[in-house]
All heavy atoms as an XYZ file, in Angstrom:
702
protein
N     134.248     51.211    139.156
C     134.688     51.374    140.538
C     133.600     51.002    141.539
O     133.942     50.679    142.627
C     135.099     52.850    140.791
C     136.274     53.254    139.906
C     136.097     54.229    138.936
C     137.493     52.704    140.090
C     137.157     54.644    138.160
C     138.557     53.083    139.327
C     138.414     54.077    138.331
N     132.362     51.044    141.119
C     131.257     50.692    142.028
C     130.475     49.535    141.434
O     129.611     49.708    140.563
C     130.337     51.913    142.224
C     129.212     51.637    143.165
O     128.990     50.490    143.584
N     128.456     52.655    143.497
N     130.755     48.310    141.844
C     130.067     47.158    141.241
C     128.593     47.101    141.502
O     127.825     46.368    140.828
C     130.798     45.983    141.899
C     131.422     46.492    143.171
C     131.682     47.948    142.912
N     128.078     47.880    142.465
C     126.667     47.929    142.781
C     125.907     48.935    141.893
O     124.676     48.946    141.934
C     126.431     48.219    144.250
C     126.967     47.125    145.168
C     126.698     47.458    146.592
C     127.274     46.393    147.546
N     127.018     46.703    148.901
N     126.626     49.721    141.177
C     126.042     50.738    140.329
C     125.357     50.078    139.147
O     125.988     49.319    138.412
C     127.067     51.728    139.880
C     126.559     52.929    139.030
C     125.591     53.783    139.836
C     127.731     53.746    138.523
N     124.117     50.336    138.941
C     123.338     49.732    137.842
C     122.930     50.797    136.842
O     122.210     51.718    137.179
C     122.078     49.031    138.382
N     123.379     50.692    135.607
C     123.060     51.690    134.608
C     121.680     51.433    133.985
O     121.311     50.338    133.645
C     124.167     51.533    133.577
C     124.563     50.124    133.690
C     124.377     49.733    135.112
N     120.926     52.521    133.857
C     119.616     52.500    133.192
C     119.612     53.551    132.093
O     120.278     54.560    132.179
C     118.518     52.808    134.213
C     118.354     51.706    135.244
C     119.122     51.725    136.430
C     117.500     50.660    135.050
C     118.971     50.726    137.369
C     117.386     49.638    135.952
C     118.120     49.702    137.106
O     117.978     48.682    138.045
N     118.740     53.328    131.101
C     118.634     54.291    130.007
C     117.127     54.655    129.823
O     116.275     53.799    129.796
C     119.169     53.662    128.727
S     119.014     54.747    127.292
N     116.897     55.965    129.750
C     115.567     56.497    129.465
C     115.620     57.196    128.119
O     116.492     58.062    127.948
C     115.120     57.434    130.541
C     113.884     58.283    130.258
C     112.641     57.409    130.260
C     113.738     59.417    131.242
N     114.769     56.860    127.210
C     114.699     57.573    125.952
C     113.817     58.766    126.155
O     112.659     58.657    126.523
C     114.212     56.668    124.800
C     115.244     55.561    124.582
C     113.992     57.465    123.550
C     114.923     54.574    123.508
N     114.412     59.947    125.897
C     113.751     61.234    126.134
C     113.694     61.961    124.798
O     114.482     61.684    123.889
C     114.565     61.997    127.133
C     113.822     63.195    127.702
O     112.652     63.357    127.552
N     114.524     64.009    128.436
N     112.768     62.869    124.634
C     112.556     63.610    123.396
C     112.223     62.708    122.276
O     112.611     62.947    121.096
C     113.801     64.486    123.069
C     113.975     65.667    123.937
C     114.855     65.626    124.968
C     113.223     66.823    123.776
C     115.016     66.715    125.837
C     113.386     67.896    124.584
C     114.280     67.857    125.623
N     111.516     61.639    122.543
C     111.062     60.680    121.514
C     110.048     61.369    120.580
O     109.147     62.077    121.073
C     110.454     59.461    122.152
N     110.197     61.165    119.287
C     109.233     61.776    118.345
C     107.820     61.196    118.605
O     107.689     60.008    118.920
C     109.742     61.450    116.995
C     110.911     60.600    117.181
C     111.205     60.427    118.607
N     106.820     62.035    118.453
C     105.425     61.560    118.636
C     104.863     60.989    117.342
O     103.840     60.356    117.395
C     104.556     62.704    119.155
O     104.636     63.792    118.248
C     104.943     63.149    120.523
N     105.507     61.188    116.249
C     105.078     60.670    114.950
C     105.458     59.175    114.890
O     106.628     58.807    114.917
C     105.746     61.445    113.808
C     105.221     60.995    112.462
O     104.775     59.870    112.265
N     105.386     61.879    111.488
N     104.460     58.319    114.808
C     104.664     56.870    114.831
C     105.448     56.377    113.620
O     106.033     55.289    113.639
C     103.319     56.155    114.908
N     105.469     57.175    112.541
C     106.174     56.727    111.312
C     107.695     56.907    111.433
O     108.416     56.352    110.635
C     105.657     57.499    110.130
C     104.204     57.154    109.810
C     103.719     57.897    108.587
C     102.302     57.550    108.313
N     101.787     58.248    107.112
N     108.104     57.654    112.405
C     109.557     57.880    112.562
C     110.119     56.714    113.390
O     109.660     56.443    114.478
C     109.829     59.250    113.236
C     109.313     60.367    112.358
C     111.312     59.407    113.557
C     109.387     61.738    112.959
N     111.153     56.098    112.892
C     111.706     54.875    113.504
C     112.851     55.151    114.488
O     113.500     54.212    114.909
C     112.200     53.953    112.403
N     113.062     56.410    114.849
C     114.211     56.719    115.728
C     114.192     55.963    117.028
O     115.207     55.506    117.528
C     114.267     58.219    115.989
C     114.663     59.042    114.787
C     114.577     60.516    115.037
O     114.087     60.938    116.113
O     115.022     61.278    114.188
N     113.012     55.850    117.648
C     112.921     55.175    118.919
C     113.292     53.711    118.799
O     114.059     53.185    119.576
C     111.506     55.373    119.607
C     111.355     54.470    120.758
C     111.290     56.811    119.955
N     112.699     53.041    117.785
C     112.993     51.636    117.631
C     114.479     51.409    117.319
O     115.083     50.466    117.780
C     112.132     51.040    116.508
C     110.687     50.886    116.900
C     109.861     50.243    115.846
C     108.432     50.157    116.378
N     107.543     49.507    115.431
N     115.062     52.288    116.536
C     116.493     52.196    116.208
C     117.330     52.401    117.485
O     118.296     51.673    117.679
C     116.881     53.206    115.141
C     116.282     52.907    113.797
O     115.826     51.812    113.518
N     116.191     53.922    112.950
N     116.958     53.391    118.284
C     117.723     53.650    119.506
C     117.614     52.458    120.479
O     118.574     52.042    121.082
C     117.231     54.914    120.157
N     116.412     51.918    120.620
C     116.169     50.781    121.477
C     117.037     49.580    121.040
O     117.651     48.885    121.862
C     114.729     50.381    121.518
C     113.863     51.381    122.256
C     112.361     51.114    122.063
O     111.923     50.669    120.997
N     111.626     51.446    123.074
N     117.103     49.390    119.715
C     117.882     48.249    119.169
C     119.359     48.413    119.509
O     120.010     47.503    119.919
C     117.660     48.158    117.668
C     118.423     47.016    117.007
C     118.174     47.000    115.521
C     118.992     45.879    114.904
N     118.969     45.911    113.469
N     119.872     49.631    119.297
C     121.290     49.897    119.573
C     121.588     49.667    121.061
O     122.581     49.034    121.449
C     121.655     51.320    119.165
C     123.014     51.733    119.731
C     121.659     51.431    117.632
N     120.732     50.163    121.928
C     120.969     50.056    123.360
C     120.947     48.567    123.748
O     121.827     48.088    124.474
C     119.912     50.861    124.163
C     120.175     52.339    123.903
C     120.058     50.558    125.666
C     119.005     53.209    124.300
N     119.970     47.843    123.287
C     119.833     46.426    123.618
C     121.002     45.604    123.094
O     121.518     44.695    123.802
C     118.512     45.860    123.168
C     117.361     46.355    123.987
C     116.065     45.635    123.602
N     114.980     46.131    124.399
C     113.929     46.822    123.919
N     113.861     47.085    122.621
N     112.978     47.259    124.717
N     121.403     45.851    121.857
C     122.438     45.053    121.246
C     123.863     45.437    121.638
O     124.722     44.589    121.851
C     122.308     45.123    119.724
C     121.061     44.398    119.204
C     120.873     44.498    117.675
O     121.730     45.073    116.990
O     119.854     44.001    117.205
N     124.114     46.737    121.679
C     125.499     47.220    121.924
C     125.782     47.512    123.383
O     126.966     47.585    123.736
C     125.710     48.496    121.108
C     125.663     48.273    119.620
O     125.644     47.093    119.189
O     125.614     49.259    118.863
N     124.778     47.586    124.195
C     124.982     47.917    125.599
C     124.147     46.985    126.508
O     123.240     47.439    127.188
C     124.672     49.414    125.914
C     125.477     50.339    125.095
C     124.949     50.882    123.882
C     126.773     50.719    125.465
C     125.712     51.722    123.114
C     127.494     51.581    124.663
C     126.982     52.066    123.500
O     127.700     52.934    122.729
N     124.406     45.714    126.459
C     123.588     44.780    127.202
C     123.623     45.000    128.731
O     122.745     44.524    129.447
C     124.173     43.397    126.848
C     125.543     43.671    126.363
C     125.503     45.031    125.759
N     124.704     45.649    129.217
C     124.776     45.952    130.644
C     123.879     47.067    131.135
O     123.655     47.280    132.302
C     126.242     46.263    131.004
C     126.742     47.600    130.474
C     127.202     47.596    129.005
O     127.066     46.605    128.316
O     127.684     48.670    128.549
N     123.266     47.767    130.146
C     122.366     48.874    130.458
C     120.929     48.400    130.363
O     120.506     47.792    129.379
C     122.595     50.051    129.501
C     121.584     51.163    129.750
C     124.017     50.612    129.566
N     120.148     48.629    131.423
C     118.738     48.312    131.425
C     117.941     49.449    130.768
O     117.966     50.589    131.223
C     118.219     48.076    132.851
O     118.976     47.008    133.426
C     116.755     47.750    132.845
N     117.244     49.129    129.695
C     116.453     50.129    128.993
C     115.062     50.209    129.623
O     114.389     49.180    129.729
C     116.324     49.666    127.504
C     115.484     50.593    126.601
C     116.068     51.986    126.520
C     115.386     50.018    125.223
N     114.732     51.350    130.091
C     113.422     51.546    130.712
C     112.317     51.461    129.632
O     112.541     51.788    128.514
C     113.329     52.906    131.399
C     114.323     53.131    132.578
C     114.134     54.528    133.130
C     114.116     52.086    133.642
N     111.193     50.930    130.045
C     110.023     50.827    129.127
C     109.376     52.196    128.855
O     108.801     52.408    127.821
C     108.988     49.886    129.737
C     109.457     48.481    129.811
O     110.104     47.992    128.931
N     109.230     47.817    130.917
N     109.457     53.101    129.808
C     108.862     54.389    129.655
C     109.585     55.235    128.616
O     110.800     55.241    128.582
C     108.896     55.146    131.003
O     108.215     54.364    132.006
C     108.233     56.514    130.907
N     108.838     55.904    127.805
C     109.355     56.895    126.842
C     108.846     58.287    127.237
O     107.669     58.393    127.633
C     108.886     56.614    125.423
C     109.340     55.309    124.781
C     108.652     55.173    123.429
C     110.882     55.323    124.565
N     109.712     59.256    127.105
C     109.247     60.631    127.313
C     109.315     61.307    125.939
O     110.360     61.359    125.339
C     110.160     61.413    128.323
C     110.224     60.672    129.668
C     109.665     62.855    128.469
C     108.930     60.585    130.411
N     108.177     61.742    125.488
C     108.072     62.289    124.116
C     108.452     63.737    124.065
O     108.479     64.446    125.084
C     106.645     62.118    123.591
O     106.288     60.754    123.540
N     108.789     64.201    122.888
C     109.086     65.615    122.619
C     107.768     66.341    122.452
O     107.158     66.307    121.377
C     109.976     65.731    121.385
C     110.366     67.154    121.087
O     110.241     68.035    121.972
O     110.821     67.434    119.949
N     107.312     66.942    123.522
C     106.043     67.677    123.513
C     106.256     69.136    123.936
O     107.011     69.417    124.865
C     105.033     67.060    124.462
C     104.731     65.627    124.139
C     103.688     65.040    125.121
N     103.598     63.606    124.938
C     102.897     63.012    123.956
N     102.262     63.734    123.092
N     102.869     61.717    123.880
N     105.642     70.011    123.182
C     105.752     71.454    123.504
C     105.309     71.758    124.937
O     105.858     72.669    125.582
C     104.981     72.291    122.506
C     105.162     73.769    122.683
C     104.398     74.549    121.604
C     104.585     76.060    121.784
N     104.078     76.591    123.020
N     104.347     71.052    125.454
C     103.864     71.327    126.771
C     104.912     71.143    127.859
O     104.869     71.831    128.885
C     102.600     70.528    127.092
S     102.835     68.727    127.069
N     105.928     70.298    127.625
C     107.031     70.194    128.557
C     107.806     71.498    128.598
O     108.142     72.023    129.647
C     107.983     69.050    128.187
C     107.491     67.696    128.529
C     107.217     66.742    127.527
C     107.353     67.281    129.881
C     106.799     65.467    127.872
C     106.901     66.030    130.189
C     106.623     65.126    129.218
N     108.068     72.052    127.433
C     108.800     73.337    127.350
C     107.951     74.485    127.955
O     108.464     75.353    128.629
C     109.205     73.631    125.936
C     110.205     72.612    125.379
C     110.705     72.965    123.990
N     109.681     72.893    122.945
C     109.251     71.795    122.347
N     109.754     70.599    122.717
N     108.313     71.881    121.401
N     106.667     74.466    127.645
C     105.800     75.501    128.207
C     105.752     75.485    129.739
O     105.786     76.508    130.383
C     104.341     75.362    127.664
C     104.274     75.650    126.163
O     105.209     76.269    125.597
O     103.275     75.261    125.545
N     105.663     74.277    130.278
C     105.615     74.109    131.729
C     106.934     74.620    132.365
O     106.895     75.381    133.340
C     105.453     72.642    132.123
O     104.220     72.209    131.678
N     108.035     74.262    131.750
C     109.326     74.694    132.237
C     109.409     76.216    132.228
O     109.879     76.829    133.183
C     110.444     74.043    131.438
C     111.798     74.522    131.781
C     112.572     74.063    132.824
C     112.546     75.517    131.111
N     113.740     74.776    132.848
C     113.781     75.650    131.812
C     112.311     76.378    129.995
C     114.768     76.559    131.469
C     113.317     77.235    129.634
C     114.523     77.314    130.345
N     108.998     76.808    131.145
C     109.015     78.282    130.990
C     108.158     78.974    132.069
O     108.479     80.132    132.480
C     108.562     78.695    129.589
N     107.146     78.311    132.547
C     106.282     78.843    133.596
C     106.727     78.464    134.978
O     106.035     78.757    135.955
C     104.821     78.398    133.361
C     104.205     78.969    132.114
O     104.524     80.082    131.732
N     103.395     78.215    131.422
N     107.854     77.823    135.087
C     108.397     77.417    136.387
C     107.620     76.248    137.034
O     107.571     76.146    138.235
N     107.001     75.424    136.202
C     106.208     74.284    136.728
C     106.701     72.998    136.092
O     107.410     73.001    135.071
C     104.722     74.468    136.324
C     104.064     75.668    136.908
C     102.622     75.707    136.421
C     101.884     76.882    136.991
N     100.500     76.907    136.519
N     106.256     71.919    136.671
C     106.404     70.626    135.970
C     105.119     70.395    135.194
O     104.095     71.025    135.486
C     106.616     69.466    137.009
O     105.397     69.095    137.543
N     105.163     69.531    134.282
C     103.952     69.230    133.487
C     102.868     68.675    134.354
O     101.671     68.838    134.048
C     104.288     68.346    132.234
C     104.525     66.966    132.684
C     103.255     68.452    131.152
N     103.240     68.042    135.440
C     102.243     67.474    136.353
C     101.379     68.558    136.976
O     100.211     68.343    137.242
C     102.905     66.621    137.466
C     103.684     65.469    136.847
C     101.971     66.169    138.535
C     102.817     64.397    136.175
N     101.964     69.734    137.173
C     101.251     70.863    137.801
C     100.359     71.628    136.815
O      99.567     72.429    137.260
C     102.245     71.838    138.392
C     103.118     71.276    139.470
C     104.189     72.238    139.887
O     105.186     72.398    139.129
O     104.045     72.862    140.970
N     100.463     71.304    135.576
C      99.648     72.059    134.525
C      98.150     71.766    134.729
O      97.762     70.628    134.933
C     100.071     71.676    133.127
C     101.380     72.283    132.722
C     101.356     73.776    132.644
O     100.261     74.357    132.358
O     102.402     74.417    132.863
N      97.357     72.808    134.685
C      95.915     72.684    134.840
C      95.207     72.499    133.503
O      94.087     72.020    133.449
C      95.341     73.913    135.548
C      95.946     74.153    136.928
C      95.629     73.062    137.879
C      96.194     73.366    139.223
N      96.531     72.194    140.017
N      95.891     72.889    132.426
C      95.326     72.727    131.081
C      95.119     71.234    130.850
O      96.015     70.440    131.143
C      96.301     73.279    130.035
O      96.638     74.618    130.348
C      95.708     73.209    128.636
N      93.990     70.875    130.334
C      93.718     69.467    130.106
C      93.647     69.107    128.605
O      92.837     68.336    128.199
C      92.380     69.088    130.760
C      92.470     69.188    132.310
C      93.502     68.267    132.826
C      93.635     68.405    134.364
N      94.771     67.637    134.874
N      94.585     69.670    127.871
C      94.694     69.283    126.468
C      95.203     67.833    126.375
O      95.722     67.300    127.311
C      95.683     70.203    125.733
O      96.993     69.925    126.158
N      94.983     67.248    125.237
C      95.438     65.859    125.032
C      96.931     65.777    125.240
O      97.430     64.853    125.853
C      95.013     65.362    123.624
C      95.617     63.993    123.339
C      93.499     65.320    123.490
N      97.675     66.719    124.726
C      99.139     66.697    124.837
C      99.565     66.754    126.303
O     100.481     66.022    126.715
C      99.739     67.876    124.047
O     101.139     67.876    124.182
N      98.959     67.628    127.065
C      99.304     67.744    128.497
C      98.929     66.450    129.248
O      99.728     65.942    130.046
C      98.621     68.955    129.149
C      98.750     68.901    130.646
C      99.214     70.258    128.591
N      97.781     65.916    128.920
C      97.389     64.658    129.604
C      98.390     63.525    129.259
O      98.776     62.717    130.135
C      95.972     64.236    129.187
C      94.898     65.077    129.829
C      93.534     64.576    129.360
C      92.415     65.468    129.899
N      91.127     64.984    129.448
N      98.813     63.449    128.034
C      99.745     62.419    127.591
C     101.101     62.616    128.260
O     101.739     61.675    128.720
C      99.844     62.377    126.085
C      98.565     61.881    125.449
S      98.623     61.917    123.652
C      99.498     60.410    123.346
N     101.533     63.891    128.325
C     102.829     64.194    128.995
C     102.762     63.867    130.457
O     103.733     63.276    131.026
C     103.141     65.681    128.793
N     101.672     64.200    131.106
C     101.518     63.851    132.541
C     101.575     62.372    132.748
O     102.218     61.894    133.658
C     100.192     64.445    133.069
C     100.236     65.957    133.162
C      98.863     66.554    133.478
O      97.814     65.953    133.242
N      98.885     67.759    134.065
N     100.921     61.624    131.831
C     100.919     60.157    131.970
C     102.345     59.581    131.755
O     102.720     58.648    132.461
C      99.918     59.542    130.995
C      99.747     58.035    131.229
C      99.208     57.772    132.653
O      98.201     58.328    133.071
N      99.895     56.951    133.416
N     103.076     60.169    130.859
C     104.473     59.689    130.639
C     105.293     59.858    131.910
O     106.030     58.940    132.287
C     105.119     60.435    129.475
C     104.552     60.056    128.137
C     105.081     60.932    127.022
O     105.786     61.923    127.242
O     104.767     60.589    125.851
N     105.152     61.024    132.560
C     105.914     61.222    133.826
C     105.430     60.267    134.913
O     106.225     59.756    135.649
C     105.793     62.731    134.251
C     106.414     63.647    133.190
C     106.424     62.939    135.609
C     107.868     63.402    132.896
N     104.142     60.112    135.037
C     103.623     59.188    136.033
C     104.105     57.743    135.763
O     104.438     57.032    136.713
C     102.107     59.227    136.108
C     101.514     60.563    136.597
C      99.980     60.580    136.441
C     101.913     60.851    138.013
N     104.148     57.370    134.488
C     104.661     56.043    134.153
C     106.145     55.880    134.539
O     106.532     54.861    135.048
C     104.507     55.772    132.638
C     103.079     55.600    132.211
O     102.184     55.377    133.020
N     102.842     55.696    130.918
N     106.899     56.958    134.306
C     108.317     56.913    134.700
C     108.451     56.756    136.205
O     109.275     55.953    136.702
C     109.041     58.193    134.237
C     110.472     58.338    134.683
C     111.323     57.186    134.153
C     111.026     59.678    134.184
N     107.683     57.504    136.966
C     107.708     57.430    138.408
C     107.363     56.011    138.877
O     108.051     55.423    139.734
C     106.763     58.470    139.055
C     107.314     59.870    138.820
C     106.584     58.216    140.572
C     106.330     60.975    139.125
N     106.296     55.461    138.327
C     105.892     54.086    138.674
C     106.967     53.086    138.338
O     107.278     52.162    139.117
C     104.601     53.709    137.981
C     103.366     54.389    138.555
C     102.141     54.030    137.758
C     100.967     54.851    138.169
N      99.805     54.631    137.337
N     107.568     53.219    137.163
C     108.627     52.286    136.782
C     109.853     52.375    137.703
O     110.410     51.330    138.099
C     109.032     52.540    135.345
C     109.983     51.498    134.832
C     110.241     51.575    133.324
O     109.811     52.538    132.669
O     110.866     50.628    132.815
N     110.212     53.559    138.081
C     111.322     53.711    138.979
C     111.006     53.164    140.363
O     111.802     52.431    140.947
C     111.758     55.190    139.086
C     112.377     55.667    137.749
C     112.722     55.419    140.260
C     112.587     57.145    137.670
N     109.798     53.426    140.858
C     109.445     52.949    142.189
C     109.249     51.477    142.255
O     109.629     50.850    143.257
C     108.164     53.659    142.654
C     108.319     55.107    143.033
C     107.016     55.753    143.435
O     105.950     55.354    143.027
N     107.118     56.795    144.217
N     108.652     50.877    141.236
C     108.255     49.492    141.330
C     109.016     48.530    140.407
O     109.063     47.348    140.710
C     106.766     49.355    140.969
C     105.892     50.181    141.855
N     105.731     49.937    143.185
C     105.164     51.309    141.617
C     104.906     50.850    143.721
N     104.567     51.686    142.798
N     109.631     49.075    139.376
C     110.230     48.164    138.431
C     111.749     47.978    138.578
O     112.334     47.146    137.937
N     112.368     48.800    139.365
C     113.849     48.728    139.439
C     114.294     47.960    140.646
O     113.767     47.955    141.690
C     114.478     50.107    139.442
C     114.078     50.999    138.230
C     114.810     52.313    138.327
C     114.460     50.326    136.903
């Protein structure tokens, strides 16, 4: 109904284990079966710190803990913001 509407896909809850092929499989399906959908480059991983932040009423960006997991989660969100602002 809206020809100006552009569909995008973000893979969320991506496994952090590099040996698991779920992300590559999902990307392949999206690219091959849904060519009208633009697949974002950013991945949001399944990290406990996302759930912890939510439980504390915060975003992961607001977390003061500087664990590796929190830093990586923060970077994923920042990458998503940059991609939306500059890449679309």
